[in-house]
Structure formats: C-alpha cells, structure tokens
N, C-alpha and C positions, 0 to 999 in steps of 0.2 A: 424083110425085117418084121419082127413080131410086133403086134400092137402093144403099145405101152399105155396102161391105164393112167389117165390124168388125175393128178391129186393136187389138192390145194397146198400151197407151200406151208411148211410147218409154222412159220410166223403169222399166217393168216387163219389158222384153224381156230374154231370156237365151238364151245359146247353149250347148247341151250336146252334147258329143261322146260317142258311145256308150260307149267303153271308157276314158274319161278320168276321173280322179278330181278334175279341176279344172273349175270352172264359171266362165264369164265372166258376171258379173251386172251388169246395167245398172239397178240400182235404188239407191235411197237418194240421197245427194247426189252421189256420184261413182262411175263404173264401177270395179269391183274384181274381184279373182280370189279365189274361194273354193276352198280345197283340202280335200278330204275324206281324212282319214287312216283307213285301214282298220285292222282288228284285227291284221293281220300274216299271216293265213292265206292271203290271196290276193295277197301281195306276192311278186314273182318276183325271185330273186337273179341279177344280170347278170354277176357275176365268175366266177372259176374255182371249180369245185366240188372236193370232196375227192378224188374219183377222178382228175380232171384234174391236180390238184396232184401226186398220187402218181405219175402218169405222168412228170411232169418230174423228180421226185425220183429215180426209178429210171432216168432216162435216162443212158446212159454219158457223154454230153457234159457234162452238168451235174455228174455225179459227179467228172469230171476237173477241172472248173473249181474246185469246192469244195476238192479235194485240193491243187491248185496254190496257192490262196489261203491254205490252212492252212499249207502248207510255207513260203510267203513270210513269213507272220506269225511263225512260230517262228524261222526263220533270222534275220529282222530283230531279234527280241527277244534272241536269243542274241548277235548281233553287237553290240548296244548294251551288253549285260552285259559281254562281253569288253573292249569299248572302255573302259568305266568302270573295270574292274579295271586295265587297262594304264595309264590316266591316273593312278589312285591310286598304283600302284607306281612308275611312272617319272617322274611330275611332281615338280618340286622341292618339298620339304616346307617348311612354315612353320617358321622357326627357333624354337627353344625359348625361351620367355619365362617366367621364374619369377614366382610371385605375390609381388611386392615390396610391403613395407609402407613407411610413411613413414620409418621408422628404417633402412631399407635404402638409401634414396636421398638423404636430405637431409644437408647439412652443418650441424652444430650450432654455434651461436655462443654462447659462454659470457660472461655479463655479471656483473661485480661491481657490484651496484646502487648502492652509495654512490659509485662512481667513474665512472659512465657518463654521466649527464646530470641536472643539478639544474634543476628547473622553478620553484623559488621566485624571486620577484621580488627586485630589488635593494633592499637596506636603505636607507631614505631618510635615516636618522640613524645616527650612529655608535653611539648607545646603544639603538637599536631594531633588534632582530634579526628582521626579516621574512624574511630569507634565511639559510639555515644552511650553505650551501656543500657540502651532501651530496646526492648523486644520489638519485633517487626513482622511484617507479612511473610517475608522470605523465611524467617525463623519458624513461623508456624508451619509453613509448607515442609520444612526440613524434619518436622516432628510428626508428620501424618502417620508414619508406620507405627509409632508409639501409640497414637490415639486409636488406631483401628485394631492393631494386632495385640498390643500389650494391655491396653485399657479396655478395648472392646466396644468403643463408641463409634457410631456411624453418622452422628449428627453433631456439628460444631456450632456453638453460639459464640460469636466474637463480639466483645463489647466495642463501644464506639471507636471507629477508625477515621471518623470525619475530621476535616480540617477544623481546628478549634483554637480558642484563645485562652484556654485554661488547662491546668494540669489534670483536671477531671475528665477532659475530652467531652464536655457537655455544653460549653459556650460555643456553639457551632458557628463557624464563619461561612462555610459552604457545605450544604448537605449532600452535594454531589461530587465532592473532591476528597481524595485520601490525604490525611495529614502527612506532610513530608517526613515526619519523624518515623512513620510506619512504612514508607516506601512510596510507590507510584501506582497509578491505575494499571499499568502493565504488570506490576507485581500481583495486584489483586486478580487480574485476569488469569495469570499463571496459576495462582492458588486455586481459583475456581475450576480451571481445567484439570488440575491434579486431583481435586476432590471428586469431580465427576468420574474420572478414570477409576478411582477407588470406590465408586458408588457410595460416596459420603455426601451428606446434606450440609448446607451452609445457611446459618441464621445470623442476621445482623440486627443491631439496634436501629430503631426508628424513633426519632426525637422530635415530635410534633408540638410539644407544649410551648417551646421557647426557642430562641436563637441566642447567639452571642451579640454583644454590643458592636463588635467589629463586622458583623454581617452587613452586606450592602443593603439589605432590606431595612435594617434599623437606621442606617445612615440616611437613606432616602426618606424614611418616616420622620426623622428628626427635622428634615428640611420641608416636610409636607409636600413631597413630590407625587402628584397624581394619585394612583390607587394605593401607593405605599403609605399615604397619610394615615390610613386606618389599619395598617398591618399589625399594629400593637395597640394596647389598651392605654389610652392617654386621658388625663383629666386635670382640670385646674386645681392648684393647691398653693399653699403658702408655706414654704419651708422655714421661713423666719419665725413663724408662730406655731410651727408643727401642726398646721391645719391641713389635713389630708381628706381625700374624697370620701373616705369611710373608715371603719375600724379594722379593716383587713390586716392580718399579720402574716409575715413571711414564715415559711416552715423553718427557715434557718435562724429566726429570731428578729425582732424589731418590726417596724412597719413594712408593709408589702409595697410601699410607694417610694420612689426615688425621684427627686427633682432633676430635670435635664436643662442645663443652661442654654443649650442651642434652641430647643423648641419652647422653652419657658413653661413647661408643663411637667407633671409627674407621670411616670410610666409604672405599670404594675408588674411585679415579679413575685411569683410564688416561692422561688428559690432565692439564690443570691442576686444581688443587684446587677451583676454582669450578665444575667440571663433573663432579659425582658420577655414576658409572656406574649406569645402570638395571639392575635385576635381571631379566633376561629369563627366568630360570627360573620366575618368577612368572606364572601364567596371567592374573592381573589386569593385569599390565604388558603382556603380549602383546596382550590385548584392547584396552587403551588405544592401543597403537601401530597396531593394525588400524583402529581408529576414526579415528585421525588420517589415515591413507591415504584412507579413504572420504570423510572431510570434504572433502579437496581434490579427489578424483576427482569428487565431486558438483558441484564448481565448475569442472569442465572441464579440469583439468590432464591432460596427455597422458603424462607420465612423471616418474620420480623418480630422482635420483642419491642412493644410499644412502651417506651419509658414514660413514667409519670402519667399514666392513663387516667388516674383519678383526678388530675388537675386540669384537664383539657379546656373545659368551659367554666366560666364564672357567670354570676348573675349579670345580665345585660344592663340592668338599671343600677348596678353598683350598690345594692342595698346592704345595710349593716349585717354582720354576723350576729348570731345569738350568743350572748354572754352566759356562761354557766353560772348558776346561782352560787354565790359565795366567792366567786373569783374576782380578781382585780382588773383583768383585761390587759395585763402587761405582757403576757406570754401567749404563744401560739396555742398551748393546751387549755387556755382559759375559755376558748370558744368552741361551739359545736360545728362550725364550718359548713353550715347549711347553704351558704352562698358560693363557696369556692371549691367544694370537694364533692365528687360523685354527682355532678349535675346531670339531669336526665338527657341532655344533648350529647353527653359523652357516649352513651350507648348507640345513639343514632349515627354518629360519625364513625364509630368502630364498625358498625354494620356496613357503612359505605366503603370503608377500607377493605373489609372482608370481601365485598363484592368485586373490588378491583383485583384482589388476589385470585378469586374464583375465575375471573376472565382469562387468567393464564393457565388454568387447569384444563388443558386441551386434550389430554389423554392420560390413561393410567400411569402413575409414576411421576407425574408432574404436579402433584397436589402441593399447594402452598399453605403455610401455617401463620396465623396471626396470634400472638402470645402477649399476655399481660401478667403483671404481678399484683396480687391482691393481699391485703392484710387479713386479719382474722375475722373479718366481717363476712359471714357465710352468705347473707342475703345479697351483698354486692357481688360476691363470687358467682352466684347463680345468675344474677342479672347479666354479667359478662357473657355467660354461655348463651343466654337468650338473645344477645346481640350478635351471635354468630362467631364469637371468639373461639379459636381452635383449642387453645390451652390456657388455663389460668394457673399461675404458679402460686403455691402456698407452702408453708412449712408444716411438717407433721408435729413439730414441737410447739406446745401451747403453754401459756402462762397460767391458765386456770386449771385447778385440780389439786387434790391433796397430795398425791404422789406423782413421780415422774411417769410411771406406767399408766396411772389414771388420766393424766393430762393427754398422753398420746392416744389412749383409748377414746376419749371424748372427741378428739380431732378426727380420728379415723371414722367414727360413726357419723359425724357431721358431713364428711366429705367423701362418702362412699358412692360417688357417681361421676359421670362425665370424664373428661380428660384433665385430671388434676396434674399439674407439674410439681412434683415433690422436690423441694429445694431445702438445703440446710444453711444457705448463706450466699452472699455475693460480694461485690467490691464495696458494699456499704455496710456490711455486718460481719460479725465474728465467724471464724471458721468452725466447722463441726466439732473438732477436738476441744475447742474452748467453750463450747456451749453445753457440754455434757457434765453431769454430776460427777462422773468418774471417767477420765480419759480412756480407760480400758474398754469403755462401752463403744468405741468407735466402730469396731467390726459388727457389733450387734445392730447399731443404727444404720450402717450401710446395708445390712441385710434387710432391715425394715424398708428402706428407700427402694431397694431393687425389687422387692416382692409385692409391693402394693399395686392395686389397679391404678393405672395412670402412667405418667412419663417422668422418669428420674432426671433431674438436672444436677449435674455434678460440677461444683466449682473447682477449677484446676487446683491440684495438690491435695484435695481431700482424700483421694484414692491412696495416698502414701502417708496420710496422717499429719500433714502440715498444720502448724499452729500459728496463732497471731504472734506478731513480734512483741516481745514484752515491754519494750521501751519506746517504740515509735508512737506518734500521736495518731488519732483517728483522722482519716480513714486509711492512711498508709500502712498501719499495722496489719490490715487485712490484705495488702497488695504486694507483699514481698515476692522476690523472684522465685520462680519454680526451682525446686531443689533437685537437680539432676544427678549430681554426684557429690562425693565428699571432698573433692579437690577445690571446689569453689569456682571452677571455670565452665561448668556445664551450661550455665545460663548465658554468660557473656565473657569475652576475653578482656573486657575493659571494666572499669569501675561501674557497678550497677547504678541505675538512676535512684534507687532507694536501697537502704542497707538490707543485706540478707539476714534471715533469722539464724542466729548462731547454731541452732540445732541441725543445720544442714549437714553437718559432719556425720551424724548418725541417722537422720531422717532424710532419705533421698531415694531416687528411683534405682540407682545402682545397687544400693544395699537391699532394697526391697525385692529386687530380681535375683539376688544371689542364691546359689545352690546351697541347700542344707536345711533351710527353713521353708516349708511349703505352706505356712500359714501366716506369712507377712500380710500386712494390710492390703498391699497391691495385689498379691496373688489371690487373696480371698475376694477382693473386689472383682477380679477378672472371672473367677468361678461363678460369682453371683450373676454376672452378665450372661453367662452361658446358661445358668439355671433358669433365668427369666424368659428364655426362648421357648420353654415348654408351654403348651397351649393353655393350661389352666392359669398360668401367670400372665399370659398375654390377654385373655379376655374372660377368664373365669370370675364368677361372683365371689364376694367376700363376706364372711361372717366373723365378727370380732368377739373375743372372750377375754376375761381377765380374772386372775386369782391372785390377789395381793399384788406383788411386784412382778408376777409372771404374766406377760402379755402374749395372747395367742390369737391367731386368726387363720381361717381356712380359705383356700382358693380352689375353686372347682369349676371346670367347664364340662358340660354334658358330653359323655362319650370318651372322656380322657381321664387319666389318673388325677386324683386330687392331692392337695398338699396342705399340711399343717405347719405353720411357722410359729415357733415358740421362742420368746426372747425373755431372758431373765434380767430385769432391770434393777434388781435389788442387790443387797450385799451378802446374801446367804444362799447356799445351795437350795434348790427346790427339788422335791420328789413328786412326780406327777403321773397319774394314769390319764393320759390325754383322751383316752376313749371315754372315761367317765365325765371329763370336764367339757368335752366338745361334741361327743356323740359320733366321732369318726369310727370307722371299722377297727376291730381289735388287731388285725394283722397289718403291720406297717413296715416300711423300710426307711432307714436313715439315708438320705441322699445328699445332705450338706450339713457341715458343722463348721463353726467359725474358728475353732481352735484345735481340732484333732481329726485324725483319720478314722472315720466311723461310717461304714456302709452296711451295718448289720441289719438283719431282719428281726423284728421284735413282735412278740405277742403281748399286747397290752392287757390281756385278761390275766396274764401271769406275772407281768413285769411292769413296774413304774419306772419312768425315765428320770435319771438324775441329771440336772442341768446346773452347772456352776454359775456364779455371779458374772454378769457381763457377757455371757455366752449365748449363742443362738443356734437353733437346730431346725432343720426342715425334714419332715417325715412325709413319705409318699404312700398313698393308699388307693385302692381300686374302688 
C-alpha cells in the first residue's frame, strides 16, 4: 500500500504570517480571524512624532497661516461688535409703553341697581306681589352682554347694594349684607363670577362716614355698651332751648345735632338725622371699617368709591365753624366749614385704606382702585392723589367762565394730570342732556369725556341720551328706570318703583340700535370707546386750545399717531385751519365724526375744515 502523506484536517488548518498579530483560523464551525493585542511595548506609532510636529510649528509658512487666521478672527469679531452697536444706536427704538392697569384703560359704567333691570316675574294677581318693580343683582347680570358688547365698558360701578333703612340706600343697617330688595349674597357671588368670566371689573360703594340708626352699632351706642359707646359723636345738649354743642349745620339743612331720647344726648350727623356720623377718631371704628373693606375684597371686588370722603373727620374738640362775613348763620352755606370738611385726617385714613387694597395686589391683573369724588376745588383734588387715592372724580363742566367753551377750557387746563375720573352726573345730580346749553351737544360732550386723559365714568342711560324726569322731585328725577325699549316692559314686567320718563317711547336702547341710522347717540358712544383704545388716547399728553366757541386739544404719545379733537360748542358753523391754530402737521385724516361718515384725508395747507354747531371731529396725524 502506498504511503499516504498525513495532512492536518481541513477544520484545523491555520495560516500564520510571521509579523502579523492576526491569524486566520479555520477551526470550529466557521473560519474567523483572531487578533492578538499586544501589551503596547511593541506597537509602532505611524503618525507624526513630536519632533516632526515641532518642525511644522516652527515653519515660517505655518506661522504666517496661523497669524492670518488669528487676524481674520479678531477683525470679524470686532466688525460684528461695531455692527451691533450701530444697529442699537441707529435702528428705530420701540415706542414707550407705560405699565397700564385696568383703571388706566377701561371706561367705568355706573349703575343705580334699583333702576337698571328688574328680574322678578310678572305678578299673576293684583293682590300677589311676585314682582316688586325694583332692579336687582340678577337683572344686572342679565345685561352684562349689553355692557361689554354694545356699550363697550369693562368696569362696572354699582351704587350701594347694602342692607339699608332708607330709599337712598345710604342709612346702612349692615355693611356686610346685601339688601333683600336686590337679592342675596349668592346672587352677588354669581354676578362676580360672571363678570370675572367676561374679564370685567366690579366697583362698589364704600360708606364709612355714617351708618343708619337701625344699625346694631348705633343701638349699642345708645345704650353705652362697651366700645360702642364712642362709635358715634355724642355731646350734651338741651333741645328745649335749642342749645347745641356748637354751630355746626347739616348739609341737608338745619342743625347737625339731633337729641336722642334713649341716651339723653345729641348725636352729630352731616347728612340727614337718620344717618348718624361714625366717630373715626375711635380705633375700634377704624378697625370695623377696615374689616368691611377686607370682607368685600375677599369676595373679589376690584375697587371702592368712598362716599362722602370730604366729611370723614370733624374737629375732635367740636370747635365752632367760621361764619362768613355778612351771613346770618341760618344756612349751611353761611359757614366756611373749616371744622367739618376736608379735615387733614381724611387724607391719612384714605392712605390707610389704600394700603389695605394694595395688600390684595398679589400679582399683575389684581390691582385694586380707591376712588373719591371731589368738587371743583383743585387743591383738594391734588391732595387726594397725594394720599394715594387711585382716581378722583370731577366734572369737566365748570360754572366759571364767560362761555361754555371757555369754562371747559379752564377745567381741562387745571386738571391735566393724574387719573381724573370724568363724570357728568350721578344719582345726586342732573343727567348730561339736562346740563347742556343745547341738548344737541350730547354727542360732542360724550366725545370730550371719551378722549380726555383719565377715566370716563358714564352714568347709566347717558349713552342713549336719557334725560331727567320733568315732573318728579329731586333726586328721583335723576333715577328713572333704564329705557330699554318703547314697549315699557324692558325694565320690569311690573309697575316700576318710580315713574318712567315719558320719552322712553323714542329714547331707548332698542331705537338707538336700529339699523338705518349709524349716528345714534349709542352707536357714536360705542365708536368712541373703540377710538380711545389708541395709544395716544390711552397715555398721550394733552395740549388745549380755544378759538371762540371752538374747543380743541391734541393727544400725542411718542412713537404713535397723534390726534386733534375739535368740538364746536357754539351756535354757528366754524371754518378752521387746524394747522394754523394748533401747529399740527398739514396732512391729516378724519377718523371720527359725531354726525356723519367722513374718513377723508385733508391737506390743511389747502383746506380749512368746516364744523357745524354741536358737532365734533377727530383728526389723525403722524
């Protein structure tokens, strides 16, 4: 048998290269490569060594390349820095926008609750009073869409809702209870919830000067119970001989002191005898009043109008008032009221209440407003601002001046600062339409109110031209039911608590909203609310001009279009080149007119504008 050469089985063959660390093994299930990793001592580095790298680093060519790249980098960086600075310096700056709160922007709509809307159903029988003919909280809630969408107001000021012992709702029985005639606290909570959902603010009356005689505080004070003994201002007197503590007179007429048979002393009252003044010199009374504020703030109220702020404190020593020379001393107007009006302590307590409101300002959007109403005394108005009051309400209508336009001009120049609340009346005074020289001026005066710096306060019904009742006595003549439609049922399905004004048939919301006339008082009022949303009307400065019966003023915020408001308060047409009169640019555009559709562009160098009596126009300029 021939010799057979022994061979390694195929699966055991391997090939080994002498200097390789890899072996190709043909063993096991499949051929594979086995790589042996050495300890590192015998591994050769195939890249550039340190010495070779240093040769390149010292090479003149590479030195030059590095220098060029470094120069390019720094030149580019400096170029971008310079460009950024140039852009910052030369580029148009964003116009200044102040941090406006809700009370800087919103028009306030004032509601007399008993006269706005009655929600009670119709009485089914003559002897069954299921409806009382008195407006209520639920009725106000039912009209929120009108207030926000038709009128354009996002802030509501509701006159006194508190449990009271008089028709005026000012003889307060309990400052923390809703008068049953208006509903319940649940109704109030529902109203506040609805207004919050619609992003509307709610302002209430705060009545710290007095209470009603039926208030538990007064009853306990009559009996001299504990701290309540000094809750009111008491003094010895003799009613039989008309001997009173001093010569103080009531605002409503007669002595300001009334004898109380229970306590056998006289109590002081600035107003009617059923409204005894609280003694704010008492720390316990001040604490009570602060608790009342917190009670309503905790329920989401956004602001308070302090009623009778000028009467809060009186001379602690009960000193006599100064009699005006030549007067008899029989009337309130015969005295200077240096002891009972605008006492220095009034400002201090207002500041304290403002601090209470500030403590609830926990984040943006929750700011609270403290509001007072002032007379024509500008010094007192400015003092209120110094005390921290948010808004001071005044009227732009003044009694001093030769002409209507001049009287308004004087008032505007005096009050061109701070947050003035511009009002034309309230439940104690005539409506706007009855205060004008010519009732046709109502749209012009609404234009004035809406475009002034400050906060417009609109008394319900002024936006449709409601008037005082011609035969009712004061103050009910100013308080007639809101005129919703011509059928007489818009306010209540029952007999109203006070007679409607007979002109409700023609002067009402339904008629003012009708299609066909785009310049009804209501529609003009709504457009004015839209116009005042422009930046220059929100925070722009004002300059006032007058040419006879033509009242003019500009409103201009830096970086935004400016506006000229021109109001003809006379009885004749005026032809005016507003450029010459006010110095505004020659090229303008009509953006609002009280009586006609006019959005034309005008060159005042070529054309003078013709403005009819009782008309107002707003011109926009750059």
